[in-house]
C-alpha positions in Angstrom: 15.4 -10.2 -12.7 18.1 -8.1 -14.3 19.5 -8.9 -17.7 22.8 -10.3 -16.4 21.0 -12.7 -14.0 18.5 -13.8 -16.7 21.4 -14.4 -19.1 23.2 -16.6 -16.6 19.9 -18.6 -16.2 20.1 -19.4 -19.9 22.8 -22.0 -19.3 22.0 -25.4 -17.9 25.7 -26.4 -17.6 29.0 -24.6 -17.2 30.3 -25.8 -13.8 34.0 -26.4 -14.4 33.9 -25.3 -18.0 36.8 -22.8 -18.5 37.1 -23.0 -22.3 34.9 -20.3 -23.8 38.0 -19.2 -25.7 37.8 -22.6 -27.5 34.0 -23.0 -28.0 31.0 -21.5 -26.2 28.2 -23.4 -24.5 24.7 -23.3 -26.1 22.0 -21.4 -24.3 18.7 -22.9 -23.5 17.1 -20.8 -26.2 19.6 -22.0 -28.7 18.9 -25.7 -27.9 15.2 -25.2 -28.0 15.3 -23.4 -31.3 17.5 -26.0 -33.0 15.4 -28.9 -31.7 12.2 -27.2 -32.8 13.6 -26.5 -36.3 14.9 -30.1 -36.7 11.5 -31.5 -35.6 9.7 -29.2 -38.1 12.0 -30.1 -40.9 11.9 -33.8 -40.1 8.1 -33.6 -40.3 8.3 -32.2 -43.8 7.8 -28.5 -42.8 11.1 -26.6 -43.1 10.4 -22.9 -42.6 12.4 -20.8 -45.1 10.9 -17.6 -43.8 12.1 -18.5 -40.3 15.6 -19.1 -41.6 15.7 -15.6 -43.2 14.2 -14.1 -40.1 16.9 -15.7 -37.9 19.7 -14.4 -40.2 18.4 -10.8 -40.1 17.6 -10.9 -36.4 21.2 -12.1 -35.8 22.6 -9.3 -37.9 20.6 -6.7 -35.9 21.7 -8.2 -32.6 25.3 -8.2 -33.6 25.1 -4.6 -34.9 23.7 -3.6 -31.5 26.5 -5.4 -29.7 29.2 -3.6 -31.5 27.4 -0.3 -31.8 26.9 0.1 -35.6 23.9 0.1 -37.8 22.9 -3.3 -39.4 23.6 -1.7 -42.8 27.3 -2.0 -42.0 27.2 -5.7 -41.1 27.8 -8.6 -43.5 27.2 -12.2 -42.5 29.4 -15.2 -43.2 30.5 -18.5 -41.8 34.3 -18.3 -41.3 36.7 -15.6 -40.2 39.4 -16.5 -42.7 37.0 -16.0 -45.7 36.1 -12.6 -44.4 39.8 -11.7 -44.0 40.4 -12.8 -47.6 37.5 -10.5 -48.6 39.2 -7.6 -46.8 42.6 -8.5 -48.3 41.0 -8.1 -51.8 40.6 -4.4 -51.1 44.3 -3.8 -51.0 46.5 -3.0 -54.1 49.3 -5.3 -55.2 52.5 -5.2 -53.1 50.7 -3.3 -50.2 52.2 -3.6 -46.8 50.1 -5.3 -44.2 51.2 -5.0 -40.6 50.2 -8.0 -38.3 51.0 -9.1 -34.7 53.5 -11.9 -34.2 51.7 -15.1 -33.2 48.3 -13.9 -34.1 45.6 -16.4 -35.1 46.2 -17.9 -38.5 42.7 -16.9 -39.9 43.7 -13.2 -39.5 47.2 -13.6 -41.0 47.3 -16.4 -43.7 44.7 -14.8 -46.1 47.2 -11.9 -46.5 50.2 -14.1 -46.8 48.5 -16.2 -49.6 46.6 -13.5 -51.3 48.4 -14.2 -54.6 49.3 -10.6 -55.1 52.6 -10.4 -53.2 51.3 -8.4 -50.3 54.1 -7.4 -48.0 53.1 -8.9 -44.6 55.3 -7.6 -41.8 55.0 -9.2 -38.3 55.9 -7.3 -35.1 55.1 -7.9 -31.4 51.6 -6.9 -30.5 52.8 -4.3 -28.0 54.7 -2.5 -30.7 52.0 -2.6 -33.4 50.9 1.0 -33.1 54.5 2.4 -33.2 55.3 0.3 -36.3 52.7 1.8 -38.5 54.2 4.1 -41.1 53.2 5.9 -44.3 54.0 2.7 -46.2 51.5 0.7 -44.2 48.2 0.0 -46.1 46.5 -2.1 -43.5 46.9 -3.1 -39.8 45.3 -6.5 -39.0 45.2 -7.7 -35.5 43.1 -9.6 -32.9 41.7 -7.5 -30.2 42.3 -10.3 -27.7 45.1 -12.8 -28.6 43.9 -16.4 -28.8 47.2 -18.0 -27.6 47.9 -15.6 -24.7 44.7 -13.7 -23.8 46.7 -10.4 -24.2 44.4 -7.5 -25.0 45.6 -5.1 -27.7 45.9 -1.3 -27.2 43.2 -0.9 -29.8 42.8 2.8 -29.3 46.5 3.5 -29.9 46.5 1.2 -33.0 43.4 3.0 -34.5 44.9 6.4 -33.7 48.2 5.6 -35.3 46.5 4.1 -38.4 44.4 7.2 -38.9 47.5 9.4 -38.6 49.3 7.4 -41.4 46.2 6.7 -43.5 46.2 3.0 -43.0 43.1 0.8 -42.9 42.4 -1.3 -39.8 41.1 -4.8 -39.5 40.2 -6.0 -36.0 39.4 -9.7 -35.3 37.1 -9.5 -32.3 36.3 -13.2 -32.1 37.9 -13.5 -28.7 36.3 -10.3 -27.4 32.7 -9.8 -28.3 30.6 -11.4 -25.6 32.7 -10.3 -22.6 34.7 -7.2 -23.9 32.8 -4.0 -25.0 33.6 -3.4 -28.7 32.8 -0.3 -30.8 33.2 -1.5 -34.4 33.0 2.0 -35.9 36.6 2.7 -34.6 37.9 0.3 -37.3 37.5 -0.1 -41.0 36.6 -3.8 -40.6 35.7 -6.0 -37.6 35.5 -9.8 -37.9 33.8 -12.0 -35.3 33.0 -15.7 -35.4 30.2 -16.1 -32.9 30.8 -19.7 -31.7 33.1 -18.8 -28.8 32.1 -16.0 -26.4 28.7 -15.4 -28.1 27.7 -19.1 -27.6 26.3 -19.5 -31.1 26.7 -22.7 -33.3 29.8 -22.8 -35.4 29.1 -21.4 -38.9 27.9 -17.9 -37.9 30.4 -15.0 -38.4 30.1 -11.3 -39.0 32.0 -8.6 -40.7 31.5 -4.9 -40.1 32.6 -2.6 -43.0 33.2 1.1 -42.9 31.8 3.3 -45.6 35.3 3.9 -46.9 36.2 0.2 -47.1 32.9 -0.6 -48.8 34.0 1.6 -51.7 37.3 -0.3 -52.1 36.3 -3.9 -51.4 35.0 -6.1 -54.2 32.0 -8.4 -53.6 34.4 -11.3 -54.2 32.1 -14.0 -52.8 28.8 -12.6 -54.0 26.0 -15.1 -54.3 22.2 -15.0 -54.2 22.1 -13.7 -50.6 24.2 -10.6 -51.5 21.4 -9.4 -53.7 19.3 -6.4 -52.9 16.4 -8.8 -52.7 18.0 -12.2 -52.2 15.0 -14.2 -53.2 15.0 -12.4 -56.5 18.7 -12.8 -57.0 18.9 -16.6 -57.5 19.5 -16.8 -61.2 21.6 -15.2 -63.9 24.0 -12.2 -64.1 21.5 -9.4 -63.9 20.9 -9.4 -60.1 21.5 -6.1 -58.4 23.7 -6.4 -55.3 22.6 -4.8 -52.0 23.7 -1.2 -51.7 25.1 -1.6 -48.2 27.3 -4.2 -46.4 24.9 -6.9 -47.3 26.5 -7.1 -50.7 29.4 -8.9 -48.9 27.1 -11.6 -47.4 27.7 -15.2 -48.2 24.8 -17.8 -48.3 23.9 -18.3 -44.7 24.1 -21.7 -42.8 20.4 -21.7 -42.0 20.4 -24.1 -39.0 23.4 -22.3 -37.5 21.6 -19.0 -37.6 18.5 -20.6 -36.1 20.6 -21.4 -33.1 22.5 -18.2 -33.1 19.6 -15.8 -33.1 18.4 -16.4 -29.5 22.0 -16.4 -28.1 22.9 -13.1 -29.9 19.6 -11.5 -28.8 20.4 -12.4 -25.2 23.9 -10.9 -25.3 22.6 -7.8 -27.0 20.1 -7.3 -24.1 22.9 -7.7 -21.5 25.0 -4.8 -20.4 28.4 -5.4 -21.9 30.3 -3.7 -19.0 28.6 -6.0 -16.6 29.9 -9.0 -18.6 33.4 -7.4 -18.7 33.4 -6.8 -14.9 32.2 -10.3 -14.1 34.7 -12.1 -16.4 37.8 -10.0 -15.5 37.0 -10.3 -11.8 37.1 -14.1 -11.9 40.2 -14.0 -14.0 41.9 -11.7 -11.6 41.0 -14.0 -8.6 42.5 -16.9 -10.5 45.7 -15.1 -11.3 46.0 -14.0 -7.6 45.5 -17.5 -6.4 48.1 -18.9 -8.9 50.6 -16.0 -8.3 50.5 -15.1 -11.9 51.6 -11.7 -13.1 49.0 -9.0 -13.8 48.5 -8.3 -17.5 48.9 -4.8 -19.0 45.2 -4.8 -19.7 42.6 -6.9 -18.0 41.5 -10.1 -19.8 39.0 -12.9 -19.3 41.6 -15.3 -20.5 44.5 -16.4 -18.3 47.5 -18.3 -19.8 50.7 -19.6 -18.4 53.6 -21.9 -19.6 52.6 -25.5 -19.9 54.8 -27.1 -22.5 54.0 -30.7 -21.6 50.2 -30.1 -21.1 50.6 -31.1 -17.5 48.3 -28.3 -16.1 45.5 -29.0 -18.7 45.7 -32.7 -17.8 45.5 -32.1 -14.1 42.4 -29.9 -14.6 40.8 -32.5 -16.8 41.3 -35.2 -14.2 39.3 -33.0 -11.8 36.5 -32.5 -14.4 37.6 -29.0 -15.2 37.7 -28.2 -18.9 40.6 -26.0 -20.0 42.6 -25.8 -23.2 46.2 -25.5 -24.3 47.7 -23.4 -27.1 51.2 -22.7 -28.3 52.8 -24.3 -25.2 50.5 -22.5 -22.8 47.6 -23.6 -20.6 44.4 -21.4 -21.0 41.5 -20.9 -18.8 38.7 -18.5 -19.7 35.9 -17.1 -17.5 32.5 -16.3 -18.9 29.1 -15.2 -17.5 28.1 -18.8 -16.5 31.2 -19.2 -14.3 31.5 -18.1 -10.7 34.0 -18.0 -7.8 33.5 -21.7 -7.2 35.0 -22.4 -10.6 38.0 -20.3 -9.7 38.5 -22.0 -6.4 38.1 -25.5 -7.9 40.7 -24.8 -10.6 43.2 -23.3 -8.1 42.7 -26.3 -5.7 43.4 -28.7 -8.5 46.6 -27.0 -9.6 47.9 -26.1 -6.1 46.6 -28.8 -3.8 
């Protein structure tokens, strides 16, 4: 059995579920690991070593997914907290360029940084062309939550390098179906509860060597220590020398569930996931006579101000979502052409 087929077999449900862009479905491995941990804890045998092992296994799997070394990966629990950490690396009054309508967690930490950062919003398609010598950082989502639009990340990174600007890429709506190389950017944020099918409370931040020099360990706690179990008390603890110095204390049970899911995705060819998801999205667009996007996406959206389309799909036991006056459907590895046909039939009987 190839890795893609075995990954699909890890899901016991998924028929009619077209909302991975909202929250992913747990794998069989995740469910089994969480139940086993709860049973062990309830019996008076919580396993602290297993918790640490799950955190570090998750870090390694994510590093493999985005093609960097684990030494460049910090762990956390929310995207907004990690954005705030990156914002702390900027000087007062620095210009931050963001995409109009981007997800709040990648924008608001800059707006409310308390240091009068100059946040400038432009359309996503114009982001690369709007970078100037005055721009200190470009922050954007690789795949837009509200529309499914895929950014021209290569052009943005290239323009940022030309003008000496740092780059922050939120890959929450990408990693798991879209191949991502984190080394292209100074920082990549990913919350794993969507396309990576992990429990909520597991997020990652990749940090370039240059950004590591500029970014303070603003949220340093015991787990940011060079040896976390020896960094639990006092002010003398030595922080880790790599990106682990930016770790926050892990949500243990969440990582217990995340570790098998992340390992599964790390084993699966990313281009196979991309081809599968975008193929289904393309079939849905064709069946609905929706326009082709500039760049292929696993998320399809269309105008639905009253939520009619989402309601129609729900009445047929098809789970979709609505954001910013648009209906959204998302196609992941557990979906197939039957899901596409059922959704089209519901919307165009």
